[in-house]
C-alpha positions as CSV (number, residue, x, y, z in Angstrom):
1,M,0.0,0.0,0.0
2,K,2.8,2.4,0.8
3,R,4.0,2.3,-2.8
4,V,0.6,3.5,-4.0
5,V,0.4,6.3,-1.5
6,D,4.0,7.3,-2.3
7,A,2.9,7.8,-6.0
8,F,1.3,11.0,-4.9
9,T,4.7,12.5,-4.0
10,D,7.4,10.6,-5.9
11,G,6.6,11.9,-9.4
12,T,4.7,8.8,-10.6
13,I,1.6,11.0,-11.1
14,P,2.7,14.0,-13.2
15,N,1.7,17.6,-12.4
16,T,0.5,16.8,-8.9
17,H,3.3,18.2,-6.8
18,Y,1.2,20.3,-4.4
19,E,-2.0,18.3,-4.6
20,G,-0.1,15.1,-4.2
21,H,1.6,16.3,-1.0
22,E,-1.7,17.4,0.4
23,I,-3.3,14.0,-0.3
24,W,-0.2,12.2,1.1
25,D,-0.3,14.4,4.3
26,A,-4.0,13.8,4.8
27,L,-3.6,10.0,4.5
28,I,-0.3,9.6,6.3
29,S,0.7,12.6,8.4
30,Y,-2.8,13.5,9.6
31,N,-4.0,10.0,10.4
32,D,-6.4,9.3,7.6
33,E,-9.4,10.8,9.4
34,Y,-11.9,9.3,7.0
35,F,-10.2,5.8,7.1
36,L,-9.7,5.8,3.3
37,L,-6.9,3.3,3.6
38,E,-8.6,1.1,6.1
39,D,-9.8,-1.5,3.6
40,F,-7.3,-0.7,0.8
41,D,-5.7,-4.1,0.9
42,D,-9.1,-5.8,0.6
43,Y,-9.9,-3.4,-2.3
44,V,-6.7,-4.4,-4.1
45,A,-7.5,-8.1,-3.6
46,K,-11.1,-7.6,-4.9
47,Q,-9.8,-5.7,-8.0
48,A,-7.5,-8.6,-8.8
49,Y,-10.4,-11.0,-8.5
50,I,-12.5,-8.7,-10.7
51,S,-9.8,-8.5,-13.3
52,E,-9.6,-12.3,-13.5
53,L,-13.4,-12.6,-13.6
54,Y,-13.5,-10.0,-16.5
55,K,-11.4,-12.3,-18.6
56,D,-14.2,-14.9,-18.6
57,K,-16.7,-13.2,-20.9
58,N,-19.6,-15.5,-20.3
59,T,-19.3,-15.3,-16.5
60,W,-18.8,-11.6,-16.6
61,Q,-21.9,-11.0,-18.8
62,S,-24.0,-13.3,-16.6
63,K,-23.0,-11.4,-13.4
64,A,-23.5,-8.1,-15.1
65,M,-27.0,-9.0,-16.3
66,K,-28.0,-10.3,-12.9
67,N,-26.7,-7.1,-11.3
68,I,-28.8,-5.0,-13.8
69,A,-31.9,-7.1,-13.3
70,N,-31.7,-6.8,-9.6
71,S,-30.9,-3.1,-9.4
72,G,-34.5,-1.9,-9.3
73,R,-35.4,1.8,-9.6
74,F,-32.7,4.4,-9.1
75,T,-33.5,7.2,-6.7
76,S,-32.7,9.6,-9.5
77,D,-35.8,8.3,-11.3
78,D,-37.9,9.3,-8.3
79,T,-36.2,12.7,-8.1
80,I,-36.8,13.5,-11.8
81,E,-40.4,12.4,-11.6
82,L,-40.9,14.7,-8.6
83,Y,-39.3,17.6,-10.4
84,A,-41.5,16.9,-13.5
85,R,-44.6,16.8,-11.4
86,E,-44.1,19.5,-8.8
87,I,-41.6,22.0,-10.3
88,W,-41.8,21.7,-14.1
89,E,-45.5,20.7,-13.9
90,I,-45.2,18.6,-17.1
91,I,-46.9,15.4,-15.8
Protein backbone atom coordinates (compact mmCIF):
# COMPACT_ATOMS: atom_id res chain seq x y z
CA MET A 1 0.00 0.00 0.00
CA LYS A 2 2.82 2.42 0.80
CA ARG A 3 4.01 2.33 -2.81
CA VAL A 4 0.57 3.46 -4.02
CA VAL A 5 0.37 6.30 -1.54
CA ASP A 6 3.95 7.33 -2.34
CA ALA A 7 2.89 7.78 -5.97
CA PHE A 8 1.29 11.04 -4.85
CA THR A 9 4.70 12.50 -4.00
CA ASP A 10 7.38 10.59 -5.89
CA GLY A 11 6.60 11.90 -9.38
CA THR A 12 4.71 8.81 -10.57
CA ILE A 13 1.64 10.98 -11.11
CA PRO A 14 2.69 13.97 -13.21
CA ASN A 15 1.75 17.55 -12.36
CA THR A 16 0.52 16.79 -8.85
CA HIS A 17 3.32 18.24 -6.75
CA TYR A 18 1.18 20.35 -4.40
CA GLU A 19 -2.02 18.31 -4.56
CA GLY A 20 -0.08 15.08 -4.19
CA HIS A 21 1.63 16.28 -1.02
CA GLU A 22 -1.71 17.43 0.39
CA ILE A 23 -3.26 14.02 -0.27
CA TRP A 24 -0.22 12.20 1.14
CA ASP A 25 -0.28 14.37 4.25
CA ALA A 26 -4.01 13.79 4.76
CA LEU A 27 -3.56 10.04 4.50
CA ILE A 28 -0.25 9.57 6.30
CA SER A 29 0.66 12.61 8.39
CA TYR A 30 -2.82 13.50 9.63
CA ASN A 31 -3.96 9.97 10.45
CA ASP A 32 -6.41 9.33 7.55
CA GLU A 33 -9.38 10.77 9.45
CA TYR A 34 -11.91 9.30 6.99
CA PHE A 35 -10.25 5.84 7.05
CA LEU A 36 -9.72 5.80 3.28
CA LEU A 37 -6.86 3.34 3.61
CA GLU A 38 -8.57 1.08 6.15
CA ASP A 39 -9.76 -1.46 3.58
CA PHE A 40 -7.29 -0.69 0.80
CA ASP A 41 -5.67 -4.13 0.87
CA ASP A 42 -9.11 -5.76 0.55
CA TYR A 43 -9.90 -3.37 -2.30
CA VAL A 44 -6.72 -4.37 -4.15
CA ALA A 45 -7.50 -8.07 -3.65
CA LYS A 46 -11.06 -7.62 -4.92
CA GLN A 47 -9.80 -5.67 -7.96
CA ALA A 48 -7.46 -8.57 -8.78
CA TYR A 49 -10.42 -10.97 -8.49
CA ILE A 50 -12.55 -8.75 -10.74
CA SER A 51 -9.75 -8.46 -13.30
CA GLU A 52 -9.57 -12.25 -13.53
CA LEU A 53 -13.35 -12.58 -13.64
CA TYR A 54 -13.54 -10.05 -16.47
CA LYS A 55 -11.39 -12.32 -18.64
CA ASP A 56 -14.20 -14.93 -18.61
CA LYS A 57 -16.65 -13.16 -20.91
CA ASN A 58 -19.62 -15.48 -20.28
CA THR A 59 -19.33 -15.34 -16.49
CA TRP A 60 -18.81 -11.57 -16.56
CA GLN A 61 -21.86 -11.01 -18.78
CA SER A 62 -23.98 -13.28 -16.61
CA LYS A 63 -23.02 -11.43 -13.44
CA ALA A 64 -23.52 -8.05 -15.13
CA MET A 65 -27.01 -9.00 -16.34
CA LYS A 66 -28.00 -10.32 -12.89
CA ASN A 67 -26.74 -7.09 -11.33
CA ILE A 68 -28.76 -4.97 -13.75
CA ALA A 69 -31.88 -7.12 -13.34
CA ASN A 70 -31.71 -6.83 -9.56
CA SER A 71 -30.89 -3.13 -9.36
CA GLY A 72 -34.48 -1.87 -9.26
CA ARG A 73 -35.38 1.78 -9.62
CA PHE A 74 -32.71 4.38 -9.12
CA THR A 75 -33.48 7.15 -6.69
CA SER A 76 -32.71 9.64 -9.46
CA ASP A 77 -35.79 8.31 -11.29
CA ASP A 78 -37.94 9.34 -8.34
CA THR A 79 -36.25 12.73 -8.13
CA ILE A 80 -36.79 13.46 -11.81
CA GLU A 81 -40.43 12.40 -11.58
CA LEU A 82 -40.92 14.66 -8.56
CA TYR A 83 -39.35 17.62 -10.41
CA ALA A 84 -41.48 16.91 -13.49
CA ARG A 85 -44.62 16.80 -11.37
CA GLU A 86 -44.06 19.53 -8.78
CA ILE A 87 -41.59 21.99 -10.30
CA TRP A 88 -41.85 21.73 -14.07
CA GLU A 89 -45.54 20.69 -13.95
CA ILE A 90 -45.22 18.59 -17.09
CA ILE A 91 -46.85 15.39 -15.81
